[in-house]
C-alpha positions as CSV (number, residue, x, y, z in Angstrom):
1,M,-13.0,-2.8,16.9
2,N,-16.4,-1.3,15.8
3,K,-17.4,0.0,12.5
4,D,-16.7,3.5,13.4
5,E,-13.1,2.7,14.6
6,L,-12.5,0.8,11.5
7,S,-13.7,3.6,9.2
8,A,-11.5,6.1,11.1
9,K,-8.5,3.8,10.7
10,L,-9.2,3.3,7.0
11,L,-9.7,7.1,6.4
12,R,-6.3,7.8,8.3
13,A,-4.6,5.2,6.1
14,V,-5.6,6.8,2.9
15,G,-5.2,10.4,4.2
16,H,-1.6,10.6,3.2
17,P,-0.8,11.9,-0.3
18,L,2.1,9.3,-0.8
19,R,-0.4,6.4,0.1
20,L,-3.0,7.7,-2.3
21,R,-0.3,7.7,-5.0
22,I,0.7,4.2,-4.0
23,I,-2.9,3.0,-4.4
24,K,-3.3,4.7,-7.6
25,I,-0.1,3.1,-9.0
26,L,-0.9,-0.4,-7.6
27,H,-4.4,-0.2,-9.0
28,E,-3.2,0.2,-12.5
29,S,-0.5,-2.6,-12.1
30,P,0.9,-4.7,-9.4
31,S,4.4,-3.7,-8.4
32,C,7.3,-4.6,-6.2
33,V,9.0,-2.2,-3.7
34,N,12.0,-1.5,-6.0
35,D,9.7,-0.4,-8.9
36,L,7.6,1.6,-6.5
37,H,10.7,3.2,-5.1
38,R,12.0,4.3,-8.6
39,T,8.5,5.8,-9.4
40,L,7.8,7.6,-6.1
41,K,11.3,8.7,-5.3
42,C,11.0,7.9,-1.5
43,S,13.3,5.8,0.6
44,P,12.7,2.0,0.7
45,P,12.0,2.0,4.5
46,N,9.6,4.8,4.2
47,L,7.8,3.0,1.4
48,S,7.7,-0.2,3.2
49,Q,6.1,1.6,6.2
50,H,3.3,3.0,3.9
51,L,2.8,-0.4,2.3
52,R,2.5,-2.0,5.8
53,I,-0.1,0.5,6.8
54,L,-2.1,0.1,3.6
55,S,-1.9,-3.7,4.0
56,E,-3.1,-3.7,7.7
57,V,-6.3,-1.8,6.7
58,G,-6.9,-4.3,3.9
59,I,-6.4,-2.1,1.0
60,L,-3.4,-4.1,-0.4
61,E,-2.4,-7.6,-0.7
62,S,1.0,-9.0,-1.3
63,K,2.2,-12.2,-3.0
64,K,5.6,-13.6,-2.2
65,T,6.9,-15.7,-5.3
66,G,10.5,-15.6,-4.2
67,F,12.0,-12.3,-4.4
68,P,10.5,-9.7,-4.7
69,I,7.2,-9.3,-3.1
70,I,4.5,-8.1,-5.5
71,Y,1.9,-5.7,-4.1
72,K,-1.5,-5.1,-5.6
73,T,-4.8,-3.5,-4.5
74,K,-7.4,-5.9,-3.2
75,K,-10.5,-6.2,-5.3
76,I,-13.5,-5.2,-3.3
């Protein structure tokens, strides 16, 4: 994947209003899916899909220390 394709993929990932809210929340404090679900009022499967997209482009990272998985923004 060249730089232009990577840039386009990144812009598509952050181009959704819910994903921008997720990034803002996780930038302030790491959270698990249940906490994000309560804050954002969206279904867990939908939320998980958005988290996966943000993780795939390298914006988020996750840490599994048992249950639950904690998500946070990556430091750039």
